[in-house]
NUSE-178318 format. One record per residue (C-alpha): residue number from 1; residue in one letter; chain; x, y, z. Coordinates in steps of 0.5 Angstrom, whole numbers, plus 500, padded with zeros to 3 digits. Last residue first. Example, Ala and Ser with C-alpha at 12.3 -4.5 7.8 and 13.67 -1.06 7.14 Angstrom:
REM residues 2
{r 2 "s" "A" {527 498 514}}
{r 1 "a" "A" {525 491 516}}
REM end
This chain:
REM residues 416
{r 416 "e" "A" {090 863 365}}
{r 415 "m" "A" {096 859 365}}
{r 414 "t" "A" {097 854 359}}
{r 413 "h" "A" {098 847 361}}
{r 412 "q" "A" {104 843 356}}
{r 411 "p" "A" {103 836 354}}
{r 410 "g" "A" {109 831 355}}
{r 409 "q" "A" {116 833 356}}
{r 408 "n" "A" {119 828 350}}
{r 407 "h" "A" {121 834 346}}
{r 406 "l" "A" {128 835 349}}
{r 405 "p" "A" {128 828 351}}
{r 404 "d" "A" {130 826 343}}
{r 403 "r" "A" {128 819 343}}
{r 402 "w" "A" {121 821 341}}
{r 401 "k" "A" {123 826 337}}
{r 400 "l" "A" {128 822 333}}
{r 399 "y" "A" {123 816 332}}
{r 398 "d" "A" {118 822 330}}
{r 397 "d" "A" {123 824 325}}
{r 396 "g" "A" {124 817 321}}
{r 395 "a" "A" {122 810 324}}
{r 394 "v" "A" {125 807 317}}
{r 393 "n" "A" {131 810 317}}
{r 392 "v" "A" {133 809 324}}
{r 391 "a" "A" {131 802 323}}
{r 390 "q" "A" {136 801 317}}
{r 389 "q" "A" {141 805 321}}
{r 388 "l" "A" {141 800 327}}
{r 387 "s" "A" {141 794 322}}
{r 386 "a" "A" {148 797 319}}
{r 385 "e" "A" {151 798 326}}
{r 384 "m" "A" {149 791 328}}
{r 383 "e" "A" {152 788 322}}
{r 382 "e" "A" {158 792 322}}
{r 381 "s" "A" {159 789 330}}
{r 380 "i" "A" {158 783 327}}
{r 379 "k" "A" {164 783 322}}
{r 378 "m" "A" {168 786 328}}
{r 377 "l" "A" {167 781 333}}
{r 376 "e" "A" {169 776 327}}
{r 375 "k" "A" {175 779 326}}
{r 374 "r" "A" {177 779 332}}
{r 373 "q" "A" {175 772 333}}
{r 372 "d" "A" {180 770 327}}
{r 371 "e" "A" {186 775 330}}
{r 370 "m" "A" {185 771 337}}
{r 369 "s" "A" {185 764 333}}
{r 368 "r" "A" {191 766 329}}
{r 367 "f" "A" {195 769 336}}
{r 366 "i" "A" {193 762 339}}
{r 365 "f" "A" {196 758 333}}
{r 364 "t" "A" {203 763 333}}
{r 363 "f" "A" {203 762 340}}
{r 362 "e" "A" {203 754 339}}
{r 361 "n" "A" {208 754 334}}
{r 360 "l" "A" {213 759 338}}
{r 359 "k" "A" {212 754 343}}
{r 358 "k" "A" {215 748 339}}
{r 357 "k" "A" {221 753 336}}
{r 356 "l" "A" {222 754 343}}
{r 355 "k" "A" {223 747 344}}
{r 354 "a" "A" {227 745 338}}
{r 353 "v" "A" {232 751 340}}
{r 352 "e" "A" {232 747 347}}
{r 351 "s" "A" {234 740 344}}
{r 350 "v" "A" {239 743 339}}
{r 349 "l" "A" {242 747 344}}
{r 348 "s" "A" {243 741 349}}
{r 347 "s" "A" {246 737 342}}
{r 346 "n" "A" {251 743 342}}
{r 345 "e" "A" {253 742 349}}
{r 344 "e" "A" {254 735 348}}
{r 343 "n" "A" {258 736 342}}
{r 342 "l" "A" {262 741 345}}
{r 341 "k" "A" {264 736 351}}
{r 340 "d" "A" {266 731 347}}
{r 339 "i" "A" {270 735 343}}
{r 338 "d" "A" {273 738 349}}
{r 337 "d" "A" {274 731 352}}
{r 336 "d" "A" {277 728 345}}
{r 335 "s" "A" {283 734 346}}
{r 334 "f" "A" {283 740 342}}
{r 333 "k" "A" {288 742 336}}
{r 332 "n" "A" {288 749 334}}
{r 331 "m" "A" {295 750 337}}
{r 330 "n" "A" {298 744 334}}
{r 329 "s" "A" {295 745 327}}
{r 328 "m" "A" {298 751 327}}
{r 327 "e" "A" {305 749 328}}
{r 326 "a" "A" {304 743 323}}
{r 325 "v" "A" {302 748 318}}
{r 324 "k" "A" {308 752 320}}
{r 323 "e" "A" {312 746 319}}
{r 322 "k" "A" {309 744 312}}
{r 321 "l" "A" {310 751 310}}
{r 320 "s" "A" {318 751 311}}
{r 319 "f" "A" {318 744 307}}
{r 318 "n" "A" {315 747 302}}
{r 317 "l" "A" {319 753 301}}
{r 316 "e" "A" {325 748 301}}
{r 315 "r" "A" {322 744 296}}
{r 314 "l" "A" {320 750 292}}
{r 313 "k" "A" {328 752 292}}
{r 312 "a" "A" {330 746 290}}
{r 311 "n" "A" {325 746 284}}
{r 310 "e" "A" {328 753 282}}
{r 309 "g" "A" {335 750 282}}
{r 308 "q" "A" {333 744 278}}
{r 307 "l" "A" {329 749 273}}
{r 306 "k" "A" {336 752 272}}
{r 305 "n" "A" {340 746 272}}
{r 304 "v" "A" {334 744 266}}
{r 303 "q" "A" {335 750 262}}
{r 302 "e" "A" {342 750 262}}
{r 301 "n" "A" {341 742 260}}
{r 300 "a" "A" {336 744 255}}
{r 299 "k" "A" {341 750 252}}
{r 298 "g" "A" {346 744 252}}
{r 297 "e" "A" {341 739 249}}
{r 296 "v" "A" {340 745 243}}
{r 295 "t" "A" {347 745 242}}
{r 294 "v" "A" {348 738 241}}
{r 293 "t" "A" {342 737 237}}
{r 292 "e" "A" {345 742 232}}
{r 291 "d" "A" {351 738 232}}
{r 290 "i" "A" {347 732 231}}
{r 289 "k" "A" {343 736 225}}
{r 288 "h" "A" {350 737 222}}
{r 287 "k" "A" {353 731 223}}
{r 286 "l" "A" {346 728 219}}
{r 285 "k" "A" {347 733 214}}
{r 284 "d" "A" {354 731 213}}
{r 283 "i" "A" {353 723 213}}
{r 282 "e" "A" {347 725 208}}
{r 281 "d" "A" {352 728 204}}
{r 280 "v" "A" {357 723 204}}
{r 279 "l" "A" {351 718 202}}
{r 278 "s" "A" {350 723 196}}
{r 277 "s" "A" {358 722 195}}
{r 276 "t" "A" {358 715 195}}
{r 275 "w" "A" {351 715 191}}
{r 274 "f" "A" {354 719 185}}
{r 273 "s" "A" {361 715 186}}
{r 272 "p" "A" {357 709 183}}
{r 271 "e" "A" {356 712 177}}
{r 270 "k" "A" {348 713 175}}
{r 269 "l" "A" {345 708 170}}
{r 268 "l" "A" {341 705 176}}
{r 267 "a" "A" {338 711 177}}
{r 266 "k" "A" {337 713 170}}
{r 265 "i" "A" {333 706 170}}
{r 264 "v" "A" {329 707 176}}
{r 263 "e" "A" {327 713 173}}
{r 262 "e" "A" {325 710 166}}
{r 261 "k" "A" {321 704 170}}
{r 260 "e" "A" {317 708 175}}
{r 259 "p" "A" {310 705 173}}
{r 258 "n" "A" {315 698 173}}
{r 257 "t" "A" {313 693 168}}
{r 256 "s" "A" {319 690 168}}
{r 255 "a" "A" {325 688 163}}
{r 254 "q" "A" {329 694 163}}
{r 253 "a" "A" {329 693 171}}
{r 252 "l" "A" {331 686 170}}
{r 251 "s" "A" {337 688 165}}
{r 250 "l" "A" {339 694 170}}
{r 249 "p" "A" {339 689 177}}
{r 248 "t" "A" {343 684 173}}
{r 247 "r" "A" {342 677 170}}
{r 246 "g" "A" {346 672 169}}
{r 245 "w" "A" {341 666 171}}
{r 244 "k" "A" {345 665 178}}
{r 243 "d" "A" {345 672 179}}
{r 242 "k" "A" {350 678 176}}
{r 241 "l" "A" {352 684 179}}
{r 240 "d" "A" {353 690 175}}
{r 239 "t" "A" {348 695 179}}
{r 238 "s" "A" {351 693 185}}
{r 237 "d" "A" {357 697 186}}
{r 236 "p" "A" {353 703 190}}
{r 235 "h" "A" {351 698 195}}
{r 234 "a" "A" {347 702 201}}
{r 233 "r" "A" {346 708 197}}
{r 232 "l" "A" {344 704 191}}
{r 231 "l" "A" {339 700 196}}
{r 230 "s" "A" {336 706 199}}
{r 229 "e" "A" {335 709 191}}
{r 228 "v" "A" {332 702 189}}
{r 227 "i" "A" {327 704 195}}
{r 226 "a" "A" {326 710 193}}
{r 225 "l" "A" {324 709 186}}
{r 224 "n" "A" {319 704 187}}
{r 223 "a" "A" {319 697 187}}
{r 222 "n" "A" {317 694 181}}
{r 221 "q" "A" {318 686 183}}
{r 220 "a" "A" {324 685 178}}
{r 219 "c" "A" {328 691 180}}
{r 218 "a" "A" {327 690 188}}
{r 217 "w" "A" {328 683 187}}
{r 216 "h" "A" {335 684 184}}
{r 215 "l" "A" {337 690 189}}
{r 214 "p" "A" {336 685 194}}
{r 213 "i" "A" {342 681 192}}
{r 212 "l" "A" {340 675 188}}
{r 211 "s" "A" {346 670 188}}
{r 210 "y" "A" {341 664 188}}
{r 209 "s" "A" {342 661 195}}
{r 208 "d" "A" {341 669 197}}
{r 207 "p" "A" {346 674 195}}
{r 206 "t" "A" {348 679 201}}
{r 205 "r" "A" {350 686 199}}
{r 204 "a" "A" {344 690 201}}
{r 203 "a" "A" {344 686 208}}
{r 202 "r" "A" {351 689 209}}
{r 201 "y" "A" {348 694 213}}
{r 200 "h" "A" {344 690 218}}
{r 199 "c" "A" {340 694 223}}
{r 198 "v" "A" {340 700 219}}
{r 197 "i" "A" {339 697 212}}
{r 196 "l" "A" {333 693 215}}
{r 195 "s" "A" {330 700 218}}
{r 194 "d" "A" {331 703 211}}
{r 193 "v" "A" {327 698 208}}
{r 192 "v" "A" {321 699 213}}
{r 191 "q" "A" {322 706 211}}
{r 190 "v" "A" {321 705 204}}
{r 189 "a" "A" {314 702 205}}
{r 188 "v" "A" {314 694 203}}
{r 187 "g" "A" {314 692 196}}
{r 186 "q" "A" {314 685 196}}
{r 185 "r" "A" {320 682 194}}
{r 184 "c" "A" {324 688 197}}
{r 183 "a" "A" {321 686 204}}
{r 182 "l" "A" {323 679 202}}
{r 181 "h" "A" {330 680 200}}
{r 180 "l" "A" {331 685 206}}
{r 179 "p" "A" {329 679 211}}
{r 178 "l" "A" {334 676 209}}
{r 177 "r" "A" {334 670 204}}
{r 176 "g" "A" {339 664 204}}
{r 175 "e" "A" {333 660 201}}
{r 174 "s" "A" {332 656 208}}
{r 173 "d" "A" {331 663 211}}
{r 172 "k" "A" {337 667 213}}
{r 171 "i" "A" {338 671 220}}
{r 170 "k" "A" {341 678 220}}
{r 169 "a" "A" {335 682 220}}
{r 168 "a" "A" {333 678 226}}
{r 167 "g" "A" {339 681 230}}
{r 166 "p" "A" {335 688 231}}
{r 165 "e" "A" {331 684 236}}
{r 164 "t" "A" {326 688 241}}
{r 163 "s" "A" {327 695 236}}
{r 162 "l" "A" {327 690 230}}
{r 161 "l" "A" {320 686 232}}
{r 160 "a" "A" {316 693 234}}
{r 159 "a" "A" {319 697 228}}
{r 158 "i" "A" {316 691 223}}
{r 157 "v" "A" {310 691 226}}
{r 156 "a" "A" {309 699 226}}
{r 155 "k" "A" {312 700 219}}
{r 154 "s" "A" {306 695 216}}
{r 153 "g" "A" {307 688 215}}
{r 152 "r" "A" {308 686 207}}
{r 151 "e" "A" {307 679 208}}
{r 150 "r" "A" {314 677 206}}
{r 149 "c" "A" {316 682 211}}
{r 148 "a" "A" {312 680 217}}
{r 147 "l" "A" {314 673 215}}
{r 146 "h" "A" {321 674 215}}
{r 145 "l" "A" {320 678 222}}
{r 144 "p" "A" {317 672 225}}
{r 143 "l" "A" {323 668 223}}
{r 142 "y" "A" {322 663 217}}
{r 141 "g" "A" {325 656 216}}
{r 140 "g" "A" {319 653 213}}
{r 139 "s" "A" {318 649 220}}
{r 138 "d" "A" {318 656 224}}
{r 137 "k" "A" {324 659 226}}
{r 136 "m" "A" {325 662 233}}
{r 135 "m" "A" {329 668 234}}
{r 134 "l" "A" {323 673 235}}
{r 133 "s" "A" {320 667 240}}
{r 132 "e" "A" {325 669 245}}
{r 131 "p" "A" {321 675 247}}
{r 130 "y" "A" {315 671 249}}
{r 129 "a" "A" {309 674 253}}
{r 128 "a" "A" {312 682 251}}
{r 127 "i" "A" {313 679 244}}
{r 126 "l" "A" {306 677 243}}
{r 125 "a" "A" {303 683 246}}
{r 124 "k" "A" {307 687 241}}
{r 123 "v" "A" {305 683 236}}
{r 122 "v" "A" {298 684 238}}
{r 121 "e" "A" {298 692 238}}
{r 120 "s" "A" {302 692 232}}
{r 119 "p" "A" {296 689 228}}
{r 118 "a" "A" {296 682 226}}
{r 117 "k" "A" {298 681 218}}
{r 116 "n" "A" {296 674 218}}
{r 115 "e" "A" {303 671 217}}
{r 114 "c" "A" {306 676 222}}
{r 113 "a" "A" {300 673 227}}
{r 112 "q" "A" {301 665 225}}
{r 111 "h" "A" {308 667 226}}
{r 110 "i" "A" {307 670 233}}
{r 109 "p" "A" {302 664 235}}
{r 108 "l" "A" {308 659 234}}
{r 107 "l" "A" {309 654 228}}
{r 106 "r" "A" {309 647 225}}
{r 105 "w" "A" {307 645 219}}
{r 104 "r" "A" {306 638 215}}
{r 103 "i" "A" {311 634 220}}
{r 102 "s" "A" {311 626 219}}
{r 101 "g" "A" {306 622 221}}
{r 100 "d" "A" {305 618 215}}
{r 99 "n" "A" {298 622 215}}
{r 98 "n" "A" {302 628 215}}
{r 97 "h" "A" {303 632 221}}
{r 96 "e" "A" {300 639 224}}
{r 95 "v" "A" {304 642 230}}
{r 94 "i" "A" {302 648 234}}
{r 93 "w" "A" {308 650 238}}
{r 92 "k" "A" {306 653 245}}
{r 91 "t" "A" {310 659 248}}
{r 90 "a" "A" {305 664 247}}
{r 89 "e" "A" {300 660 250}}
{r 88 "v" "A" {304 661 257}}
{r 87 "k" "A" {300 668 256}}
{r 86 "d" "A" {295 665 260}}
{r 85 "a" "A" {297 666 266}}
{r 84 "g" "A" {296 673 266}}
{r 83 "s" "A" {297 677 259}}
{r 82 "c" "A" {297 674 252}}
{r 81 "r" "A" {290 672 252}}
{r 80 "k" "A" {288 679 252}}
{r 79 "v" "A" {291 681 246}}
{r 78 "a" "A" {289 675 243}}
{r 77 "g" "A" {282 676 245}}
{r 76 "t" "A" {282 683 242}}
{r 75 "w" "A" {285 681 235}}
{r 74 "n" "A" {280 676 233}}
{r 73 "r" "A" {284 675 227}}
{r 72 "k" "A" {281 667 226}}
{r 71 "t" "A" {288 664 226}}
{r 70 "v" "A" {290 669 232}}
{r 69 "f" "A" {284 667 236}}
{r 68 "s" "A" {285 660 235}}
{r 67 "f" "A" {293 661 237}}
{r 66 "l" "A" {291 664 243}}
{r 65 "k" "A" {285 659 245}}
{r 64 "t" "A" {290 653 244}}
{r 63 "p" "A" {290 649 238}}
{r 62 "n" "A" {286 642 238}}
{r 61 "h" "A" {286 639 231}}
{r 60 "s" "A" {293 643 230}}
{r 59 "s" "A" {296 639 236}}
{r 58 "v" "A" {300 642 241}}
{r 57 "d" "A" {307 641 242}}
{r 56 "e" "A" {311 641 248}}
{r 55 "v" "A" {316 646 251}}
{r 54 "d" "A" {322 643 255}}
{r 53 "d" "A" {326 642 248}}
{r 52 "r" "A" {325 649 246}}
{r 51 "a" "A" {324 651 239}}
{r 50 "g" "A" {329 654 235}}
{r 49 "s" "A" {326 651 228}}
{r 48 "q" "A" {331 647 226}}
{r 47 "s" "A" {333 644 233}}
{r 46 "k" "A" {326 642 234}}
{r 45 "s" "A" {326 638 228}}
{r 44 "a" "A" {323 638 221}}
{r 43 "g" "A" {321 632 218}}
{r 42 "d" "A" {317 634 212}}
{r 41 "t" "A" {317 641 210}}
{r 40 "f" "A" {310 644 209}}
{r 39 "r" "A" {312 651 210}}
{r 38 "e" "A" {317 653 204}}
{r 37 "e" "A" {316 647 199}}
{r 36 "s" "A" {309 646 201}}
{r 35 "s" "A" {307 653 198}}
{r 34 "q" "A" {306 659 203}}
{r 33 "r" "A" {299 659 207}}
{r 32 "s" "A" {292 660 204}}
{r 31 "g" "A" {294 656 198}}
{r 30 "h" "A" {298 658 192}}
{r 29 "s" "A" {299 654 185}}
{r 28 "t" "A" {304 657 180}}
{r 27 "s" "A" {310 654 183}}
{r 26 "r" "A" {317 655 181}}
{r 25 "s" "A" {320 651 187}}
{r 24 "a" "A" {327 654 188}}
{r 23 "i" "A" {325 661 186}}
{r 22 "s" "A" {319 660 191}}
{r 21 "d" "A" {312 664 191}}
{r 20 "g" "A" {308 663 198}}
{r 19 "k" "A" {304 670 197}}
{r 18 "k" "A" {304 672 191}}
{r 17 "q" "A" {310 678 189}}
{r 16 "s" "A" {308 684 190}}
{r 15 "g" "A" {310 689 184}}
{r 14 "k" "A" {304 694 185}}
{r 13 "s" "A" {300 692 179}}
{r 12 "d" "A" {301 685 181}}
{r 11 "s" "A" {306 680 181}}
{r 10 "s" "A" {307 673 178}}
{r 9 "g" "A" {313 669 180}}
{r 8 "f" "A" {320 670 180}}
{r 7 "i" "A" {322 664 176}}
{r 6 "s" "A" {316 664 171}}
{r 5 "p" "A" {316 671 170}}
{r 4 "s" "A" {323 671 167}}
{r 3 "f" "A" {326 677 165}}
{r 2 "p" "A" {331 677 159}}
{r 1 "m" "A" {338 676 159}}
REM end
């Protein structure tokens, strides 16, 4: 039977179904949330959503700050709100009613976070604040894991959800779909598909309410070859299984617009034994890796034992050193009186040194004054010497003779 877009919903170039498409509703109109058949379930009860009876609902017209942050994609504010006393807001169900009083939609902050493709840090913070929320369905019958897979959540987000609550991979939504069905429908990363299969191996064999197994969704929605091969390894006999409308994964692949259409069809046409042997080969490889790991671990254990022995010796040496340090400390220990006495002597010495410095400064000043006076006297003496020399030059030889006692004997008388 040819592929029917009206049943599976439209798909983009990557093979992703538009958010909110439902096989049951066959709806062609989509809002910011999913279709009314899925999200806006009238009269949804607390028991259906997994809510606690001791937690009071909060109206969507006045939601908690945490829910508002998640809705507005204020991821920093949401993470901060998940700590301390404010983390209780992670347990609050936000509800919106129809005009007749029935429930239009009802969900926790973590449902909204997964639907809004919140970063893994936000999802981890919400999980830490309220771990039980991972097994609680919203009014549309979805767990947070369902919504993360439906919205093509990141590998880190899916890993955070599965590592905390792997059992969520076994829960069906209101249309009998496991998270693996939704992941294959939306074309998530192959690592996400593998993680979901590991957490619930029979998921690849489980049909939803319309007899569609994950491989039907993968082939109809242009999933890449790696995802198809993972599903075939998990369920090799699935290529001929028919859905409610009589279609097989092979017929859906043949009618698809998948860029890897030829490779996918070749994979579907291979004998189941190929995938079984391939699985056996993978198991052998894993066993070989395990053996190698065991060998490496053995060597590591030997090294650890050796290091532990060396560590014990170092501890003994450290203890011995501590004892010696304690002994030296006792030998060099001064009493408080001794320390006070030393401080007094030190203060006295400091005072004496200050006095000596003062006297030295005074002597220095006196010496500089005397030196200045000596220089002044030398200057005066030089000036006087210069003046005397000038006077001599002016007087000439007569002055010298007048001054010379040998020539200053008065007139000489000649005796006749």
